[in-house]
NUTORNU-173567 format. One record per residue: residue in three letters; x, y negated, z of N, C-alpha, C, O in turn. Coordinates in steps of 0.02 Angstrom, whole numbers, plus 32768, in hexadecimal, padded with zeros to 4 digits. Each point is the difference from the previous one (the first is absolute). Layout:
<sites>
alaXYZXYZXYZXYZ/...
</sites>
This chain:
<sites>
met7DB182B97FEB800A80107FB9800180487FEA80298025801A/ser7FB37FEE7FBE7FDE804C8009804980217FE2802C7FE37FDF/thr7FD0806180378043802F7FDE80007FFE7FBB803880027FE7/glu7F957FFB7FF0800080057FAD802C7FC27FF8803C80087FF4/arg7FA97FB58013801F7FC67FF780527FFB800D80277FE47FD9/arg7FED803D8066803C80018025802F80287FD180377FEA7FEF/glu7FB080508000801B802E7FD1800F7FE77FC3802980227FE1/arg7FBE7FA07FFC801A7FE27FC980337FD47FFF80197FE97FCC/leu7FFA800A807380387FCF8002803C80197FE1800B803B800E/pro801C7FAD7FCF804480187FF7802F8008803080077FCC8021/lys801A805F7FF080347FFC804780377FBB7FF380137FD58027/thr7FF980357FA280377FC97FD77FF17FC2802980277FE68028/leu7FA680097FCB7FD77FB08020802E7FFB804380257FCE8006/tyr7FDA8054801C801B7FF08051804E7FED7FE980187FC8800D/gln800880647FD580477FEE8009801C7FCB7FDC803B7FF08007/glu7F957FED7FCA80037FD47FD27FF37FBF8025801C7FCC7FEC/ala7FBD803380467FF57FC3803080377FE2802580087FC38001/leu8018805F8019802F7FEA802B804480017FE7802D7FE3801F/ala7FDE803C7FAA804D80067FE880247FC77FD6801B800A7FCA/val7FE27FBC805380077FC17FE180237FCE803D7FFD8002803D/arg80207FD87F9A80297FC8804A7FC37FD7800F7FD27FF17FDA/pro803B7FF980797FD87FE380177FE47FB87FDC801E7FED7FCE/leu7FB07FEE80487FF67FD37FD880197FB080227FEA7FCC7FE8/thr803F8034804880147FCE800E804B801180248013803B8004/thr80167F8B80158039800780177FF98016804E8032800C8022/ala7F967FF77FF2800080088051800D803B8023800D800A803C/ala7FED802D7F81801980498010804C7FF7800D80198023802B/thr800D7FB17FB380458002800380117FE180488028801B8025/glu7FB37FA87FEC80197FD680387FDF8040804E80118006803B/ala7FBF801C7F9B80008029804A803080318002800680178039/leu802880077F94802F8026801280397FEE801780238029801D/val7FF47F8A7FD980237FDA802D800480098044803280118021/leu7F8E7FE17FF37FE080058046800C8051801A80058013803B/leu7FFE800C7F938006804A801D804C80188007801380318020/gln80137FA27FBD80408018801380237FEA8044803C7FFD800B/asn7F9C7FF78016801B7FEB803A7FDC8031802D7FC780127FF4/asp8060800480447FED802F802E7FCD7FE380307FCB80178016/ala804A7FC17FF07FC27FCD80317FC57FE87FDA7FE37FCC8011/trp8007805B7FB57FD27FEA7FDE7FB3800D80207FF1802F8024/asn7FEA7FA47FCB7FBA7FF580177FD080197FDD7FFA7FE77FC8/ala7FD08057804D7FDE7FFE7FC37FB77FD97FF67FDA80087FD1/glu801E7FCE80647FC17FCA7FE380247FD27FD07FDF7FF07FCE/glu80627FF7803680117FDA7FD3801A80167FB37FFA7FD97FD0/val80238069802C7FFA80257FC87FAD800B7FE07FF47FEE7FC7/ala7FE3802A805C7FBF80077FEB7FE97FC77FED7FD880087FD2/ala80317FAB80417FF17FC47FEA800780097FB77FD47FF87FD6/leu80628016802380267FF97FB27FDB80347FDB7FDF7FF27FCD/val8024804280487FE6803E7FD97FB67FFC7FE67FEB801A7FCD/arg7FEE7FBF80667FAF7FFB7FED7FF87FD07FC97FC97FFE7FE4/leu80597FE4800E800D7FC87FCC7FF780207FAB7FF27FE07FCE/asp801980678037801180267FB87FC7803E8014800480278030/pro7FC77FD57F9C7FD880458008802680377FF77FF9802F8027/leu80337FD67FA7802380357FF2802B8025802A7FFE803E8004/thr802C7F99801E802E7FFE803A7FC9801F803E800B8037801A/thr7FC97FAC7FF47FD8800F80387FCF804F7FFB7FE98023802C/ala80167FE17F867FDD80397FFF8038804380057FF180398013/glu804E7FB47FD98032803D80118013800D8047800C8035801C/val7FF47F7D80018020801680587FB880268011800580338023/leu7FBD7FBC7FC97FCA801C80207FF280527FF87FF78029802D/cys800A7FE17F8E8006804A7FEB8040802A80207FF680388017/leu80407FAF7FE88038802680178005801D8041800F803A800F/ser7FDF7F8E801D7FEC8004804D7FCD802B800C8009802A802C/asn7FBF7FD77FB57FC480218014800E80487FE77FF180308024/thr802B7FD77FA2800C80467FEC803C8027801F800B803B7FF7/ser801D7F9A80318027802B801B8001801D804F802D80198022/thr7F987FDC7FE77FDD8010804C7FC380137FF87FDB7FF67FCF/thr8017802C806D7FBD80247FFC7FE67FE6803F7FDD80218026/glu803B7F947FE67FCD7FD6802A7FCD7FDF7FDE7FF580017FC4/glu7FE47FDB80787FCF7FE17FD4800A7FC57FD380277FD58016/pro7FB8801F7FA5800B7FDF7FC480007FB6801F7FDB7FF88031/ile80437FDE7FBC80097FAE8013800E7FDF7FD1801D801B7FD1/ala7FD37FA0802E80087FCC7FD0802C7FC8801280077FD37FD7/glu8019802B8065802A7FDA8019804180007FE780218033800C/val7FF97F9D7FD380467FFB7FCF803680048040802F80277FFB/ala7FCB7FBA8035802C8006802F8012803880298038800F8012/glu7F8880157FFD7FFC804B80238029801D7FC9803C800D8008/cys7FAA7FFC7FCA801D802F7FB8804A800D8007801E8034800C/leu7FFB7F867FE880507FF17FF6801A801A804B803A80148006/ser7F9C7FE9802D802E802080457FF280497FF6802B80278016/arg7FA77FEC7FD17FFC805F7FF5802D80167FE08022802D8018/leu7FEC7FB77FA7803F7FFF7FE2803580018011802380327FFD/gly7FF47F90801D80407FEE802D80277FE27FC67FEE80037FC5/gln804C7FDF8054802E7FCB7FDB800E802D7FBF7FF47FEE7FC6/ala8024804880498038801B7FC67FBB80087FC180037FE17FCB/ala7FC7804980447FD180127FCF7FE57FC07FDE7FF97FFC7FC3/ser7FF97FD480657FE67FBD7FE2802B7FDF7FDA7FED7FDF7FD0/gln805780278044802D7FE07FD48005801F7FB780047FDF7FCC/ser7FF980768038801680197FC97FC87FFA7FCC800880047FC3/leu7FB27FF080667FC67FFD7FD680017FBA7FCF7FF780057FC4/leu80137FBD805D80047FBE7FEF804680077FC97FF47FEE7FC6/glu803E80258044802F800B7FDB7FF5801E7FBB80157FEA7FCB/ala7FC9804C803F7FE7802A7FB87FC97FD67FD87FFB80087FC3/ala7FDF7FCF805C7FD07FDA7FE180227FCA7FE67FFD7FF07FC4/ser80247FF3806880297FC67FD68033800E7FD2801B7FD17FE3/asn7FF7806D8011802680017FC67FE5802F7FCF802280287FE1/arg7FA57FD2801A7FDD80187FB67FFC7FD67FD07FF37FC5800C/gln801780537FB180107FD27FCF7FBB7FE87FDC7FF37FCF7FDE/glu7FE2806D803B7FC37FEB7FD07FCF7FCA80397FF08005803C/glu80047FC87F8F7FD57FD180217FA3801080007FF080367FE9/leu7FE87FA980297FBE800B7FFB7FED7FDC7FAE800D7FC57FF2/pro7FD980647FE77FF97FE47FC57FBB7FC980087FE17FF48034/asn80147FF37F907FC47FE280057FB980317FFD800180337FDE/gln7FC87FBB80437FD4801980017FC97FE77FD27FD07FE08015/asp803980337FA57FE77FE17FC47FAE800C80047FD57FD87FEC/ala801E807080357FC0801D80047FCC7FBC80277FC67FF07FF6/tyr80657FF9802F7FD67FDC8039800A7FA87FFB7FE97FD38023/gly8040802D7FA880217FB37FFA80237FE280397FF77FC88019/leu803D80767FFB801E7FE2803D8054800F7FF9801780387FF4/leu80127F8A8016803F8003800280218013804E7FE47FEB8032/pro804A80347FD2801D800F80427FF67FC980337FE880158034/asn80237FB77FCB80007FC780277FB87FF980137FEF7FF18039/thr7FE3801C7F927FB77FF6800E7FED803180337FEC7FEF8038/phe8019804D7FB47FFA803A802F800D800080487FE080118032/trp80697FD27FC080187FFA80517FD37FBF80377FEF8004803B/val80097FBC7F8D7FDF7FD280227FB8801C80137FED7FFB803A/his7FE480277F8F7FC6801780217FFE8023803D7FDF7FEF8031/ser805780597FC97FF88018803B801C7FE580457FE8800F8037/leu80437FD17FC1800F7FCF804F7FC67FD8800D7FEF7FF7803B/ser7FEF7FED7F917FD07FD280117FBB801D80247FE07FDF802A/val800E80677FBF7FD4802C800A801A800C80477FD37FF68029/gly805980177FEC80198016803F800C7FCF803A7FFF800F803C/val800B7FBA7FAC7FFC7FCD80237FBA7FED80167FF18004803B/leu7FE77FEA7F9B7FB97FF67FFD7FD2802D802D7FD07FEE8021/ala804B804D7FD77FD9803F801B800A7FF6804E7FD37FFC802A/glu806680037FDF801D7FF6804D7FD77FBD80227FE880048038/gly80137FC97FA67FE37FC280247FC0801080007FE67FF28036/leu7FEA802C7F997FBE801680027FF68030803B7FCE7FF78023/ala805D803D7FEC7FF9802F802580047FDB80527FD7800B802D/ala805B7FD07FD77FF97FCC803A7FC77FDD80207FF27FF0803A/lys7FED80097F807FD17FD180277FB9802E7FFF7FD77FE98028/val801680467FBC7FC9803580088017802480347FD58008802B/gly806E80187FE4800B802680337FED80447FF47FD680127FD7/gly8051801B80587FEF80407FFF8016802E7FD17FE380367FF9/val805A7FB47FDE801480127FC18059800C7FFE80277FD17FFC/glu7FE980638006804A80037FF8802480087FCC7FDC80127FD1/asp80687FE7801C802080067FC77FE77FDC7FC7800E80167FC9/ala7FD47FC1803B7FEB7FD87FCA802D7FE97FC67FF580057FC4/phe804A7FDC806080347FEB7FCC801480337FCF7FFC7FF87FC3/val801D8041805C8012802D7FE07FCA80157FCB800C80057FC4/ala7FBF800580567FC8801E7FD67FF37FC97FC47FE7801A7FCF/gly80227FAE802C80007FCA7FD7803480037FD27FF57FFA7FC3/leu80508011805A80457FF67FD67FF780407FE080207FFA7FCC/leu7FC880408036800180317FE37FC2801E7FD3800180377FE4/his7FC77F99801A7FBF80127FDB801980157FBD7FEB80347FE7/asp80417FA97FFB7FFE7FF87FB5803580387FE1801180047FC5/ile8008802B807A803E80267FEA7FEC80277FC280277FFF7FD0/gly7FAB801E802C7FE680287FCF80077FE67FC0800C80277FD2/arg7FEF7F8E801F800B7FE17FBD803C800B7FD7800480027FC3/ile803280068070804480157FE68004803F7FCB800E7FF97FC4/pro7FE38049805B7FF6802D7FDD7FCA80067FBE800C801F7FCD/met7FB77FBB80437FC680167FDA801C7FBB7FCF7FF4800F7FC5/ser80217FC4803D801D7FD97FBE802D801D7FD680027FEE7FC5/arg8022803E804F802A80267FDE7FDE802F7FD7801380047FC6/gln7FC1801E804D7FDA80297FDD7FCF7FE97FCC7FF380237FCF/leu7FF67FAC80397FCB7FCD7FE2802D7FE47FC27FEF7FF87FC6/asp804C7FFC8058801F7FD57FC5802080347FD380227FED7FD1/arg7FD58060803C8016802B7FD47FD680107FD9800880007FC3/gln7FAD801680667FD0801C7FD97FCE7FC57FE57FE0800F7FCD/tyr80187FBB80497FDA7FCB7FFE80157FD57FF67FF37FDA802E/pro803380097FA380347FB67FFA7FBE7FCF7FEE800A7FC48004/glu7FC080507FEC7FCE7FC97FFC7FD97FE4803B7FE47FC98002/phe801D8061802A7FE07FF6804D7FE97FC4800A7FC57FEE7FFB/ala80737FE980157FE07FB2800A7FD77FDA7FC87FD57FD48006/asp803D80427FD17FC37FEA7FBF7FCB800B7FFF7FD57FDA7FEB/gln801F8065802E7FC68026800F7FC27FF7802F7FC4800C8004/leu80747FD780207FE87FEE80487FD97FBB7FE47FC37FFE7FF6/leu80697FCE80017FD87FB07FF77FD780117FBA7FEB7FCF7FE1/ala800A806F80077FD27FF87FC67FC78017801E7FCE7FED7FE2/ser8026803C80577FD0802780217FD17FCF802380197FD1801F/pro7FA180397FDD7FDB7FD9802080277FE18051802C801A8023/pro7FAC7FA67FE780257FED80477FE8802E8034801C7FF78036/gln7FC2802D7FC97FED802C8042802980347FF97FFD802A802D/val80227FDF7FAF8039804D800180387FE98024801B7FCA7FF3/thr7FFA8061803F803B7FE48025804680457FD87FFC80317FDA/ser803F7FA7804E802A803D7FDB8000803D8026801E802E7FE3/ile7FC57FE1805B8006804D80117FC180217FD3800680377FE7/glu7FC57FA680147FCF802B7FC88032800F7FC2800F803B7FFB/leu800D7F9A7FD5801780107FD3804380338006801680247FD3/glu80007FD58066803B803380037FE6803C80148023802E7FEC/thr7FA07FEA803E7FF08038800A7FDD80157FBB7FF7803C7FF6/lys7FF27F917FD37FDF801C7FD2802980227FD47FEA802C7FDB/leu80647FBE8025802580147FC7802C80308021801E802A7FDF/leu7FE87FD48065803A803B80177FDB8029803A801F80318016/gly7F997FBE80097FE480288020801A7FF780617FF4802B802B/tyr802F7F977FE280147FE68034801D7FBC7FFC80207FF17FCD/his7FD97FE68060801E7FBF7FFC80357FFA802A801080328020/his801F7F827FE980397FFE801A7FFD7FFC80448033800C8021/ala7F827FDE80067FF38014804A800B804380188016800F8037/glu7FD980177F9A800080438025804C801D7FED801E8020802B/val80007FD67F998043800C8001802E7FE48048802480238023/gly7FD17FA57FE480257FE6803E7FEC801C802D8030800D8024/ala7F93800B7FF77FEF801C803E802C803F800380278010802C/glu7FCA80107F9A8028804A800880417FFF8009801C80298025/leu800A7F9F7FB5803B7FFB801380297FE1804B8036800C801A/leu7F9E7FD07FF47FF17FF480508000803E803280278007802F/arg7FA1802B7FBD80048034802C803680457FF0800B80338021/ser80087FBA7FAD803F80297FF5802F7FF5802F801A802F801F/gly7FF57F957FEA80367FD980357FED800F804A80267FEC802C/arg7FA280357FE57FDC7FFD80407FEB7FB9801C80007FFB803E/leu7FF07FD27FA17FF07FC480167FBD8019802E7FDD80337FF9/pro801F7F9680397FBA800B801C7FBC800A7FDA7FF47FCF7FDD/glu7FE88055801F7FC480087FE47FE27FBA7FEF7FEF7FEF7FC7/ala800C7FF280677FD37FBD7FF980337FC97FC97FE17FD87FDD/ile805C80298020801C7FE67FCC7FEE801C7FB87FFC7FDD7FCE/ala7FF9806A80348001801D7FB17FAC7FEE7FEA7FEE7FF07FC7/val7FEB8017806E7FB57FFE7FFC7FF67FAB7FE47FD67FF07FD5/ala80567FE1804C7FF87FB07FE680177FF67FBE7FED7FD07FDF/cys80398059800E801D80037FC17FC780217FC37FF17FEA7FC9/glu7FFD804480537FD080257FC67FC67FDD80007FE87FF17FC9/phe7FFC7FFD806C7FBD7FE07FFA80047F9D7FFE7FD17FD88009/gln8060801E7FEC80107FB980097FC77FD97FCB7FF17FC58009/his7FF6805F7FC57FDD7FCE7FD57FAE8018801D7FCC7FE37FF0/leu8036804E80367FB1801C800D8007800680537FFE8036801F/pro80097F9E7FF5800A8018805D7FC4801E8017800080308026/ser7FC67FAF7FC27FC8802180228005804A7FF07FE48020802D/gln803280027FAA8008803B7FFE80308038801E8007803D7FF9/ala80197F90802E8045802580247FD1801F804C7FD07FEA8020/pro806980617FE67FEA801A80477FF47FC5803680227FCD7FFF/glu7FAC803E802E7FF47FCA8034803D7FEB8027800D7FC58009/pro8016806B800E803D7FF1803380207FCA7FE280137FD18024/his7FF6802D7F9A80317FD27FCE7FE77FC87FE280247FD47FE8/arg7F9C802B80177FD87FCC7FD780117FC5800280037FDE7FCD/arg800E8007807A80107FB78006803C7FF37FDA80077FD27FD8/leu8029805F803B80527FE17FEB7FF47FFE7FA5801B7FD57FDC/ala7FB1806880067FFC7FF97FAD7FE67FBF8006802E7FDA7FF0/ala7FA08006801E7FDA7FB97FFC80387FD6800780107FDD7FD0/ile80158021806B80317FC38006802C7FFB7FBD800F7FCA7FE5/val80048077800280387FFE7FCC7FD17FE47FCD80147FCC7FE5/his7FB7804A80097FD77FF87FC57FF57FB28002800B7FE37FCA/thr7FE07FF7806C7FEF7FC48008804A7FD17FF77FFA7FC97FE6/ala803F804A802B80407FDB7FFA800E80037FB980127FCC7FE4/asp7FE680727FF5800680067FC17FE77FCE7FD480227FD97FDE/leu7F9A802C80267FD57FD07FDB801C7FCD8012801C7FE47FD1/tyr7FEC7FF68074800B7FBF800480407FEF7FCE80007FD97FD0/ala8035804B8047803A7FFF7FD17FF67FF07FBB80157FD17FDF/ala7FC5806280107FED7FF07FBE7FE57FC77FDD80077FEB7FC7/ser7FD4800080717FD57FBF7FE280307FC5800E7FEE7FD07FDE/val80418024804480297FC4800D8042800C7FD7802E7FDA800D/gly7FDB80587FC2803380097FD580458020801980377FF77FE7/leu7FB7803480528042802180148013803F7FE7800080348022/gly80117FC97FA2802680247FD87FD080537FF4801780398003/ala7FB17FB47FF27FC680237FDD800580217FBF7FEA80387FF6/gly802F7FA97FE3800E801F7FBA7FBA800C7FE07FCD7FE98019/thr803380377FB77FC680107FD07FC48012802F7FCB7FE27FFC/val8041805180317FD48013800B7FDA7FE7803F7FC7800D8015/gly806A7FCD80027FDE7FD8804B7FB67FDF7FFB7FD27FFF8029/leu80347FE17F897FBB7FE47FE07FC580357FFE7FC67FEE7FFC/arg804F805380087FB380347FF18003802D80368011803A7FF6/gln7FE37FB2803F7FE48010803F7FBA7FEA801C7FE57FCD7FEB/arg8002805780417FBC7FE5801380018013804B801B80328017/ile7FBF7F98801080067FFB80387FD2804280337FCD80127FE3/asp8039800280437FDD802B80287FE87FE4803C801A7FFF8038/pro7F9A7FE17FAE7FD57FF380427FF8801A80347FF57FDE8032/glu800D806D7FD07FFC802E803A80507FFF8020800B800C803B/gly801A7FE97FA2804C7FFE802480047FC88020801D80028036/leu7FC87FBF7FB480157FC080367FCB80128035800E7FEB8038/glu7FB480387FC37FD980098034801F803180367FEF7FFF803B/ala803680247FB08023803B803880227FC6802A8005800C803C/leu80167FAE7FA8802D7FE280227FDC7FCB803080127FDF8031/gly7FB480297FAA7FD27FD9802E7FF37FAC7FDE7FE87FD28020/leu802A80297FA7801B7FD47FDC7FBF7FFA7FC27FDA802F7FF3/gly80247F8D7FEE7FE47FFC7FBB80337FDE7FDB80317FEB801F/pro7FCA800C7FA380307FE37FBF80107FAE8012802F7FE27FE7/met7FA280028048801B7FB0801480357FF2803A80207FCD800C/asp7FDE8088801F80237FF080338058800C7FEA802B7FE1801F/val7FE6804D7FAA803E7FFF7FF2803C7FCF7FF3803A80028014/glu7FA47FD07FC2802E7FC87FE980147FD98050803A80068013/pro7FA47FDE800D80207FDD804080228031802B801D7FE4802E/met7FE9805F7FD3802F80318023803C80067FE680357FFD8020/leu7FC2800D7F97804B800C7FDB80177FC97FE8803C80077FF4/ala7FAE7FBD7FFC80247FCB7FD280427FEC802F80377FF27FE6/ala7FBD800F806080457FF28032802B80217FF480357FEC8019/his7FD280517FC08033802D7FF8801D7FFB7FB7802C80267FED/val7FC07FB67FF7801B7FFE7FB2804A7FE58000802D801A7FE0/glu7FD77FB4804580337FC88013804980338026803D7FF58000/glu7F988045801F8037802A8022801580237FC6803D80078001/val7FA380177FC3802780297FD8801A7FCD7FC9802B80177FDB/ala7FC27FAE801A802D7FD27FDD80497FFB801B8034800B7FE0/ala7FC67FE580548048800580248025802E8009803B7FF5800F/leu7FA880527FE7802F80457FEF800E80027FBF803180227FF0/thr7FA97FBB7FD9801E80187FCB80367FC77FED803280077FDC/arg7FBC7FC9803E80307FC67FF080578022800C80357FF67FE3/ile7FB4803480568055800E801E801280437FDC803A800E7FF1/trp7F9680168002801B803E7FE87FFD80137FB28021802C7FE3/leu7FAE7FA980027FF680077FB080337FEA7FD980177FC8800A/thr8008806B7FBB80357FF17FEE7FFD7FF17FB47FC980137FED/asp80587FD37FE07FEF7FF37FBF801080477FE3802E801D801B/asp7FB57FFF7FB5800780387FCA802F7FF37FD8800D80277FD2/
</sites>
């Protein structure tokens, strides 16, 4: 992202992204585990990883609280923070009054956003295991759309007709193209800068920024961006929480080539993971 484009981003976007309640009760259950002095970081992390907002908070706080190498392992970040700080973070998050609002610009309800985020995380992790040589795919997938949260607020304020305008545009016009035309930047760039501000590993930020055009990602992180891109498109194609914009994305053939895949290879690799997502949503999805 160029310096000029970065300077256009309102800094309040970052503050708006995480200042809401967790999307599921998983954070509350993780807090119960943390109240035990014999707490296990892996067990707590298994719950935290179910919620993109809580995951982002844990990773950001842990990485900004140290000069050590940035990491994306939730369990290790919890261990770095320790019991007291982890408990304080989850308590503060669970006690927030504001809930994630509808993302009207993208045709997303809070539950829909959660389903899509978790789905892309699970699918990305599954795909990474099959192609090999890529780390942190689950977290990259889980957080890939975190920029939509503040971006939707801005679009709803400045361009409440965004969703209608997108749907009325020619089929080849994507959401990031319309966002860039209206604001000068798009949600993937906003998400990437948010993750960088929290000192997450650069690979995670790059995967977020180039999720729609992985072939343009810097070479060291191109395969992770391609995995997130592929998982995102597949989730949208099978109706896993894509919203309005999920139908206005284009496949990047060069991104698939970076993984040694063709369009016909994706379905056999990822179909088996859809039931895993369905099982998780049956457990954690609550009615609004």
